N, C-alpha and C positions, 0 to 999 in steps of 0.2 A: 504493500500500499503505499504511496506516494504522499511526503509530508509537505502539508501546505507550504507553500514559498514564505520566506521569513520577511515580517512586516518591517517597512523602513523605519530608522531609529527616529523618534521624536524630537521635533526641532523644538528647543526649548523657546526660542522667539516667537515661534508660531500654537505652541502647546503646551506652555511652563504660566503658572501661574503669574497674571500678570504684574501686580506691585512687586513681588520678589523679581521677577525677570526684570524688570524696569532698573528695580534699585541695581541689580546686579551688573547693569550695563551703565547705571549713571556713576558708581563708585570710583572705576578709574577716572573717568572724567573729571569727577568733584574732587579728587587728589590732585590732579592734573592741574585742574584750573585754580586750585588752591596755590599752587606754583605760582600759575599766571599771576594771580592775585600780588605774590609777592613783586612781581614785575612791575606792575600798576603804582604799587606804593613805592618801590625802592626809585623807579624812572621819576617818578614827580618829586619824590623826595630830594634827588641830587640834581633835579632840574632847579627846585627850588634853591640849592645852594648857588647856584649861576646867579642867583637874582629874581627879583620880582619880576622884572621883564621879562625872564624867560619862561616863568610860570606863564603867565600872560598869553606869552607866543605860544607856547603847549596847548594853553584852550582854545587858540585860533585855528590850530592846524590839526587839533586832535579830531574833529568832527571827519575831516578828510581821510585820517589814516583809519577810522573806525569805518568811512564808508567802504573802504578797500577791504577790509578785513572783514566786514559782516558782507559782503556782494561775493567774496571768493569763498567764505566758508560758510557763514550761514545761508547764504541764499543760493548761490550756485553749487558749492559744495553739496550741500542738503536734495540741490535735483539731482547730483549723481548718485548719491546714496539712495534717492528714493527710485532712480530707475533700476539701478544695479539691484535693489532688494525685489523689485516688484519681476524684474526677470529670474531672481533665483529663487523665487516665490511661484511662479511659474515652471521652475524646473528647464530653464534655458541657459544653461552655464555658457555657452558659446557668446551668445546674444551680450550676457553681463562683461565677458571680457572684452570683445567690442566694443562695449559702452564705455570702459576703463580707458581706453584708447583715445576715442573722441574726445573723452574730458580733458586728457591733457592737451589735446590740441585746444580746445575752448580755454584753458589755461593761458597758455603763449597767448591767444589773441587778444584776450580781455588784459592779460597784464602789459600788453604793449600798447593798446589804449590807454590804459590809464596812466603809463611812463610819460607818453607823448601830452597827453592831455594837461598834466599838472607841470611837467616841463615846459609847456609854450604859454599856459596861461595859470600856471599856479599864483605868481605874484599878484595879478588883477584879480584873482579871487579872494585872496586874504585882504587886500586892500579895501575891497567890497564889506569885508565881513569887520573892516573899522580896525584892520592892524596900522600902526602909524609909527614913525622913528625906529628906534631901536628895536620895540616887539617886531614889528611888520619884517625886519632885517634879520632877526632871529628865526621866526617863523619859517621865512625864505630857505633860509641855512638849512635848516633841517628836512623840510620838505624837497628841495632840490638832490638831497640824499636819497631820503626813504623811497621816493617816487620813480626813481633811477632806477632802483632796484624792484620795481613792483612786478614783473615777471615771476620773480623768487617768490614774492608773498602768494600770487595766487597756484602756483605750482605747489607752494607747501600745505595749502589749504585745499586744493583740488585732491591732491594724494590722498590726503587725510579723508575726503567725503569718499575716495573709492575704497576704502580699507572701513570704513563704519558701513558702506553699502552690504559688504560681508558678514557684518556683525561683529567686525574686529574694533572693539573699542581700547582696549591694552596698548598696543603699539602706539597709535595717535596722541594716547593720552601719555605716554612715555615721552613721546617727542616734544609735546608741551613741558613737561618737568624739564626736559634738555633745554630747550629753548629758552626757561626762565630762566636757568644757571647761566646759561652763557651770555642772554642781556644783562643778569645784571651784572657780572664781572665785566663784561666787554663793555655795555654802557656805560657803567660808572666810569672805568677805568679812562676810555677813550675821552667821555665827556667831562669828567673832571680835571685828567691829568694827574695820574697817579706814578708814584716812581719814576722811573727814567722816561714816562709816556706825557708828552706834551696834554696840554688841555684843549682840546678840541671843539668843546662846547657842544651845541646842538646838532652838528654834524656827526660828531662822535657818538652821542646817544643813537641815533639813526645807524649809523654802520655796525653798532654792535648786534642791531637786531637783524638787518640784514645777513650777516655771518652768521648768526645763530638757523634763519631761515635754511641758507645752503646746506649747514650740517645734516639737517633733518631731512630735508628733499635726497639727500645722499642716502640716508639710512633707509627712508621708507621705498626708495627706488628700488636698492638691493634686496630689500625684501619681497617685493610685488615681482620684479622680474627674476631672481631665483627660483620662484614657483614654490616657496614658504606660506602664500597666502592662499585664499579659497579660490582666485582667480589668478590668471597672467595677462596683463595688456598685451594686445597683439600689435608689434611691429613688421614682423616679417610677413611679406605682402599683404601689407595693410591696402584696404580698399576704402575711400571715405564714402560713406552712406548718408543720405541725409536724415533719413529718418529715424538714424540713431542719434545725430544732433538734435531734431526736433524731440524725439523721447526727453532728452537731458534741458533743452529750453526751453519745451512747454512749462515746464516747472520753475525751471532756474530762471529763466528770463522774466516771467512775472513775480518771483519771489524777490529778483532783485528791487522791484518798486519799492519793496518795503522798505529796506535799510537806506534806499534811496529817498525815499521821502521822510526817512527817521532823522537821516544826515541834513535833509534841507530845512527839516523842522529845528534841528539845533544850529544850523548856520544863523538861519533868520532868529533866532532866541538868542545869540549870542550876540549879532547885531543888535540888537533891541536893549541889551544890557549891555554893550559897549559905551552908550551914552552917559553911563553912571559912573563911569571910571574905572580904573585898574583893580582896584580892592575888590569890586562886586563881580568882574570879570576874572579875576583870580579865584573866586567864592565858587562861582559857577564851575570853574573848572574843575575843582575841588568836588564838588557835589558831583560832577560828570564823572570823575575816577571811580567815585562809590556807585553811581548807576553802572557803570562798566565791569565793575568787581562783580555786582549782583548779578550784570547779565550774563557772565560768564557761568553762574551758578546754575542760571534758569537755563542755559545752553547745557551744562552738562546731564542735567535733567531731560530736557527735551528732545534732546538729540539721538537718547536711546530709543525714544519712539519711531525716528524715521525707519529702521529695517523692520522694527515690530508691526508697525502699521503697513509698511511697503509688502512684506512676505503676506500678511492677512488678506491685503488684496489682491497681490497676484494669485492666492489660493483660493481667493471668493468668500473670505470669512469677513463680512463688513461689521457684522456685530462686535466682535473681538476687535477690530481696528478701531470704533467707537469708544468701547469701553477703554482701550489703551489711551486714546485722546483723552478721554476725561479723568482719568486716573493720574495722568500727566499733570494736566492743568491744576487739579488740586495739589498734588505736590508742591510745584511750582509756586504756585500763591502762597501756602503757607510757609514754605521755607524763606522765598524772598520776603515777605514779611515780617518773619520773626525776626531775620538779622535786620534790615532796613529800621524797623520800629524801635530796635535795640539801639541803633546808632542814632537816630531822632532822638531818643530820650537822652542821650549821654554823649552829643558830639565832638566835646572837646578833644579825646584822645586821637579819633581820627583826623581832626582839623590839624592837631599839633604835628603829625607826621609830614607837613607840608610847608606849613609855613608858620615863623615866628613875627610876622607882621599884624601890628594890633588891630587894624583896620579890617584887613582880610580874614582875619580869624574871627572877628564880630559878626561880619557878612556870611562867612561859612555856617558859623551855628545858626544864623536864622535862616540861611536858605535850607539847610538841613532839617531842620525841627517841622519847617512847614512842608516840605517835598519829598524828603525821603520816606514816611512811611507808605506812600504811595507807590512805590516801586513794586510794590507786590503786584500791582496790575498789568504793571508792565511783565512780571515774571510770569502772570496768567496769558498774556498775549503772545510771548515766547513761545509757550508751551503748544499753544492754537496753531501758531504759524509752523511749528515744525511738524505736528500733527497732521496738518492739511499738507504740505508737501511729501511725508511720506505716503499720502492718499492721492497723489497726484493733482490735487486742485486746490490753489492755494490764494486764489483770487478773494474771496473773501474775508482774511486775515489782512491782505493788500489793500483794500478798500477801509478796512477799520483804520490803518495807518493813514489813509487820505483824509479821513474824518477827523484823526489827532492834527494834522496839518493844518486844516482849514480851520479848527477850533485856535491854533496858536496864531495863524495870521491874521484872523477877525477879531480875535479877543486881543490880540498885541495892538492893530490899529486901533482901537477903541482904547486901548487903556493909553497910549503915547497921544490921541488927542485929548486925552482928558489930563494929561501930565500927571498919570500915576506914579507912584514909586515905585521903588524895586521890588517891594515886597507884595503887590499887586503882580507883579510878573511872575513871583514865584509862585504864588495861588494858581496863576493860570496854568502854568505848567502842570502844577499836580492835578488840577482839575482835566488836562487834556489826556493824562495818563489814566485816570480812571475811565474815561470813555471809550479810549484804545482798548482796556481790558475785557469791558463788559460788549464791546462791539465785536472782537473779536471771537468770545464765545458764542454769541448769537450767529455768528457768520458760520462756524462749525457746526452748530443745531441745524442750521437752515440748509445747510449745502450737502448735494446728494454727491456721497460716495460710490465709487466700482463702477462697470459699467451698465450704461443702462440697458434695460430689457428693450429686447425688438419686437415688433409687433407682430402677433400671429397673424399669418394671412391664410384663411382656410380657402381651400382649394373649391372650385364648383364642382357641384355634383351632378 
């Protein structure tokens, strides 16, 4: 009597308990982004030692840096992860490998676009944001070096997206830790000038980041092309297939509008605050650093939902995909809300990490007390955004980001017409975050996931 064929091994991403599986994917990212937090703190700290002008310069250029990181990692990298996860969920490894190769081509193309855009028009952009004098000069010096290596930024994040699409969270997380160590050592040494190394200032800080990215690119490329991963990108006999580009870009390009709008929101808000002087601008920079740190924590949780939801969608298990999304949203809301509220209650230690200037410290405490508790809604929005990426339909959360942009523009115009105080603008920012989180959740609830059912056509009898 023939024995029945063995059942395929259960895939924990597809069959495991949702919360436990999500947390198992999140903890390597959380550990790694804790190291990334040290970079954010250390970088702002030693930039602060270069002077209040350098701190204000970083506040000017930081939204542009975040746009590059968010579009390459959170947006297009998420689109790559989603496409690969859906292919693997449908049992098509060949397609997943071809998608990985096309993803690398996308990284090179967009990296060149960002490089040329900022090298040609970066100074004019920073002037529009209110940069003047030494603040503008230092911001331009940083941006010319950092964006001169924009291809490296895109490659490191797209490679991480390829690995995450296969369910491998550990290696990208290890690379973030490695990058953190290198950035702290190299950025601090080149920026401040330690030992025999001369002080390069802001360009030195940017150079430290690019060296760290280069090391990570080498390691992840070796891992993938050596066959140690679940898939191997195909270079030999490569045929460019527009359908594969479309599978990535239909999620990635639409997803890019979210960080683009977020950066535009931050740029407009930075411009609004610039009229209040350097201390308020520096305070917003310190608050933005906390928002960045908490966003990386939300990312560490939410990015685990992408392969889980992508595999579920590929396997036709829509109900499980939605349960993953709501679980992720709840975890992000609670975790970010707790951390942000703790710092809002006692902002002094956080502010002291970055500046000794009395005016900047007072303005920073005021900003954090008013705005930080509402970072929880940004965490919820992040969870909904990544969940939608995994499902291959991210339009709803992107439109929620559009609503936040409109809130900032319209509200800021009205406040400026009223000659309102800086605190009114702080309250406006908090209100916009609440709207972003709620609308992102509503969008996920109302958006159809999975393929549409084809109508049944009855044949004539």
